[in-house]
C-alpha positions, -999 to 999 in steps of 0.1 A, spaced: -138 288 260 -143 254 275 -121 243 303 -113 207 311 -122 210 348 -148 188 362 -181 204 370 -190 197 407 -227 206 402 -248 176 409 -284 170 402 -306 158 431 -318 122 430 -355 116 426 -376 103 454 -376 66 457 -412 63 446 -402 79 412 -370 61 407 -390 29 411 -409 37 381 -378 34 359 -383 64 338 -367 63 304 -342 90 296 -349 103 261 -317 126 260 -289 107 240 -259 94 260 -238 104 230 -248 141 233 -213 151 226 -216 141 190 -252 135 181 -264 171 180 -273 198 154 -260 233 161 -276 262 143 -259 297 141 -277 322 119 -251 347 129 -222 328 116 -214 348 86 -206 379 107 -202 369 143 -200 332 148 -206 318 182 -185 292 201 -202 259 209 -188 228 224 -201 196 241 -175 177 261 -175 147 283 -163 154 318 -142 131 340 -174 123 360 -191 111 328 -215 141 325 -217 163 294 -208 199 296 -226 221 269 -210 254 264 -224 281 242 -211 316 237 -230 342 217 -206 370 206 -232 393 192 -269 392 198 -293 382 169 -329 394 163 -344 361 175 -335 337 202 -339 308 180 -312 320 156 -286 303 177 -297 269 191 -287 233 196 -309 203 193 -308 166 198 -332 139 186 -351 118 213 -339 83 218 -372 67 228 -409 69 220 -435 92 236 -472 89 237 -496 118 239 -503 125 276 -470 109 289 -457 126 319 -423 141 311 -396 156 333 -369 179 320 -339 181 343 -307 201 339 -280 223 356 -272 257 342 -252 290 348 -242 321 329 -206 329 327 -215 363 316 -245 380 299 -246 416 284 -276 430 299 -285 452 329 -295 425 352 -263 403 343 -286 373 339 -283 349 309 -314 339 291 -319 305 276 -350 287 262 -354 249 267 -377 232 242 -391 199 232 -410 197 200 -417 176 169 -385 172 148 -405 174 116 -436 195 103 -458 208 118 -431 211 146 -457 211 174 -442 223 205 -446 203 238 -427 228 260 -409 261 258 -394 272 291 -374 304 294 -347 303 321 -330 334 336 -297 323 351 -269 340 370 -232 330 376 -241 303 403 -253 269 391 -289 263 393 -309 231 387 -342 231 370 -369 204 372 -396 211 345 -425 187 343 -448 187 312 -471 165 293 -464 151 257 -489 168 233 -485 141 206 -473 107 198 -436 106 187 -414 76 179 -377 76 188 -360 104 169 -393 122 163 -388 146 192 -363 176 191 -348 184 225 -328 217 226 -318 251 238 -318 285 222 -295 313 231 -293 339 203 -310 372 215 -284 380 240 -246 383 239 -237 357 266 -218 326 276 -238 297 290 -229 264 305 -253 234 309 -248 200 323 -268 171 338 -294 172 309 -321 146 311 -355 142 297 -373 115 317 -405 98 304 -426 85 332 -453 75 306 -487 72 323 -473 60 356 -477 92 374 -491 127 372 -475 160 366 -484 172 402 -463 144 416 -432 153 397 -406 179 412 -409 213 397 -386 243 399 -406 275 407 -403 304 381 -407 339 391 -399 374 379 -382 407 389 -407 431 402 -430 407 419 -424 418 454 -452 435 473 -436 469 474 -421 469 439 -414 505 429 -426 499 392 -461 489 406 -465 520 428 -456 543 399 -479 524 376 -509 527 401 -503 564 404 -502 567 366 -534 549 364 -551 574 387 -539 602 365 -547 587 330 -577 564 336 -598 585 360 -615 619 361 -637 639 385 -672 626 387 -694 655 398 -732 652 400 -755 680 407 -790 675 418 -816 701 415 -854 704 418 -877 713 390 -872 750 399 -834 747 396 -827 749 434 -801 725 447 -814 694 465 -796 684 497 -797 648 510 -808 632 477 -797 596 475 -770 592 447 -757 560 432 -735 556 402 -719 525 387 -695 521 357 -714 499 332 -692 501 303 -655 510 308 -638 532 282 -610 505 282 -616 471 264 -614 442 290 -621 413 267 -617 375 261 -616 351 232 -649 330 231 -661 298 215 -691 300 192 -704 266 203 -704 275 240 -722 308 233 -749 288 215 -751 257 238 -777 255 264 -762 228 285 -746 234 319 -713 243 305 -728 268 280 -749 284 307 -720 287 330 -698 300 301 -722 329 293 -727 338 329 -690 341 336 -685 359 304 -710 387 313 -697 390 348 -660 395 339 -657 411 303 -671 439 283 -657 427 249 -652 394 230 -630 381 201 -644 350 184 -615 326 185 -618 308 152 -652 311 133 -644 345 119 -612 332 102 -614 324 65 -616 286 70 -644 288 96 -664 314 75 -662 292 43 -679 264 63 -717 270 57 -729 253 90 -702 272 110 -711 304 93 -747 301 104 -737 292 140 -714 322 140 -742 346 129 -763 333 158 -734 340 183 -728 374 169 -765 383 173 -762 372 210 -729 392 214 -746 423 201 -778 419 221 -757 416 253 -740 450 245 -706 434 244 -679 449 220 -670 425 193 -635 423 178 -631 406 143 -602 381 141 -590 379 113 -594 389 76 -560 376 63 -536 352 80 -509 348 53 -496 313 62 -503 282 41 -514 262 72 -540 288 81 -555 288 46 -586 268 35 -577 234 22 -592 242 -13 -563 267 -18 -535 253 4 -534 220 -14 -529 237 -48 -495 246 -61 -490 283 -54 -525 283 -39 -541 279 -74 -552 304 -100 -573 333 -88 -560 331 -52 -556 368 -47 -591 375 -60 -604 349 -36 -589 367 -7 -605 400 -18 -638 383 -23 -636 368 13 -628 402 27 -658 418 8 -681 390 21 -672 389 56 -666 426 63 -699 435 46 -717 411 71 -699 424 102 -703 461 94 -718 478 124 -714 445 144 -677 448 152 -657 477 167 -624 465 152 -609 440 128 -574 423 127 -569 429 89 -537 410 89 -525 385 115 -488 376 120 -475 392 88 -440 393 105 -439 355 107 -463 341 81 -451 350 46 -464 322 23 -489 345 5 -461 369 -4 -443 343 -24 -472 344 -49 -487 378 -42 -468 412 -40 -464 426 -4 -482 457 -16 -514 437 -16 -514 440 21 -520 477 18 -549 469 -6 -565 446 21 -564 475 46 -579 499 21 -607 474 11 -617 469 47 -618 506 54 -640 512 24 -664 485 34 -665 494 71 -652 530 78 -664 528 114 -643 497 124 -608 502 138 -583 483 116 -555 465 133 -524 447 124 -517 418 149 -485 401 159 -467 380 185 -433 376 202 -435 409 220 -438 418 257 -428 384 268 -391 377 264 -356 389 260 -360 394 222 -391 416 226 -373 450 218 -358 436 186 -391 421 175 -409 454 183 -384 471 161 -390 448 132 -428 451 138 -425 489 137 -406 489 105 -433 466 89 -461 490 101 -441 520 88 -438 503 54 -475 496 51 -485 530 64 -461 546 40 -478 526 12 -512 541 21 -525 514 44 -550 530 69 -538 512 100 -558 525 130 -542 505 158 -517 480 167 -523 445 182 -498 428 204 -507 393 213 -491 389 247 -487 351 251 -465 344 281 -447 311 290 -435 299 323 -409 327 327 -426 360 326 -409 393 316 -401 419 341 -432 443 342 -408 473 342 -394 459 309 -430 454 296 -435 491 302 -403 501 283 -413 477 255 -446 495 252 -428 529 252 -414 519 218 -449 522 202 -455 557 213 -439 575 183 -463 558 159 -492 578 174 -514 547 171 -532 530 201 -521 495 212 -542 467 225 -530 434 241 -551 411 219 -544 375 232 -530 374 267 -525 342 286 -498 329 309 -492 291 304 -479 279 338 -491 252 362 -478 275 391 -511 292 399 -498 316 425 -471 329 402 -497 330 373 -521 350 394 -494 375 405 -482 380 369 -517 384 356 -522 412 382 -488 429 374 -491 426 335 -526 441 338 -514 469 360 -485 477 336 -507 477 305 -535 497 320 -510 522 333 -495 528 299 -512 557 279 -508 540 245 -528 509 256 -566 509 250 -575 473 257 -566 440 271 -581 407 259 -576 372 276 -572 345 250 -599 324 267 -610 318 303 -624 283 308 -601 251 308 -627 232 288 -623 256 259 -587 269 260 -559 263 236 -535 261 267 -555 245 296 -530 255 323 -536 292 313 -573 292 319 -591 312 347 -616 285 355 -609 248 359 -629 222 339 -654 219 368 -658 257 369 -640 262 400 -621 296 399 -584 298 399 -562 325 416 -558 344 383 -597 347 381 -597 362 416 -571 387 404 -591 397 374 -623 401 395 -605 421 421 -590 446 397 -611 446 366 -646 443 380 -637 457 414 -610 484 418 -614 497 383 -651 494 379 -661 524 399 -692 526 420 -707 554 441 -733 555 468 -737 587 487 -761 617 494 -759 652 479 -744 680 500 -760 713 509 -751 725 473 -770 695 460 -736 680 447 -715 649 450 -678 649 443 -657 617 435 -634 602 410 -642 574 386 -627 554 360 -635 565 325 -666 551 307 -702 549 306 -720 553 340 -756 546 352 -765 573 376 -796 570 399 -809 598 421 -838 595 446 -854 620 468 -887 611 485 -908 593 460 -889 608 429 -863 588 411 -844 596 380 -818 573 362 -796 586 335 -766 573 315 -735 596 315 -702 592 297 -673 602 319 -643 614 300 -613 636 308 -632 666 294 -666 659 311 -686 687 327 -706 680 358 -738 660 352 -770 679 361 -800 658 372 -833 674 380 -860 658 402 
């Protein structure tokens, strides 16, 4: 419970140059009374929440969650902003925080700080996950406003609900510097994660696991026309198409454009990835637009011609805001809505048959439920069956978010598994599971990512990371976590693919998450991807055959191009390396 003692924690003063700008504090001075507290656990295990004015004039916010809830946002507090914000304004969140206790292995409390629109569509400006111990810690979090908001139109708050814990917060400010400075000039508290250290035990174990599950012996036998072993033949081999999906979301317009950005975009795409997901144009609204549809067909042809694997995204996204305006503006989506979905699936899946290796049949069904207010949930099973009938060669996915990235991940995964079981029990031919993997400023411990992934093993279905990004201005931490998240996922036997949700800042929904800046200079996370995906894990070989006419090595699984030269004779073959592969025999 709240005590009356004065909290001695003080927040550092801003540098004089920033103080001189006279930033406006958008957090209310009457915080002890002008707040909205939400507790969706109140019927069974209500929490304890207070805001009190201390003797030094600061407000002490105290929240105690007695029983964890399925979602962090189930227990939250929010205040309305007291001043206007313009899109692009430089904002600085400041606060001091500690955990009196937290019931998890690390003992750390977990709190999300957010600023978002107070009314629909509730666009979020910032969501920062903070891991805190018993000692006071001060956070400075700079971010840019993403929309214009008048006084009272921004919601400023904290979420607590996914962990039994007691949290204290004080010195809360939200300073608006307007356009007077840049984010780079504002103070920023560094975020990190457990398991980042160079000699982390989890990473050593994961790299050993990768060697066991992702590689196999690559034995090449070289013989002459009479079947005699050839010694000293020059042998080269290179992995040209990994068995694992290393993909990215792509923009149709950039695939089709021949300006400098379009040329750069396609060049980097082909250098770094073996698969793509079209970001928007294969969604229902994009496909209904005749011009966009033709542009998409041009892009699909280019993708197929380049030998890239194409992932379809998505057939059904059951939220009103993702629905073509023709339907979303009508009461209950209008008559014949269900038939219209079926017709759309028939149309687009017929076109993409043989052009895609997979489809997200339903996207975000856990969170987007508008369709099921007017259509039975059993219709979801019918959508899977229809897609399988049209294109039996495509892997059919269900795709979802809020997993592998925060304290609520295990609970969210359990809910996801229950949904998958419901659909499969109804007869839905789900072939694989999509987990989006969007990460905020506070990444999840990679060891916990691995235990999260363990939860999918009993399904017997493969898993792909379908939409990875880490939205952080801290480029060093971003690069380290991209490396570690990649290693964790590649080391887990259920995972068969990893897709970045975009790579260029000029065409990215979260510009800070990109691998290339707007001017095409590479960021540290691009170097990490190049080092591991196109370097360490894209096996190459250059050697000579021994006295038995053989070469022995190990390689990552996938399709190899092997070239053997002896004198004036050269033979090149393609060879698929699997766990069960026999030695490849090449005759000159």
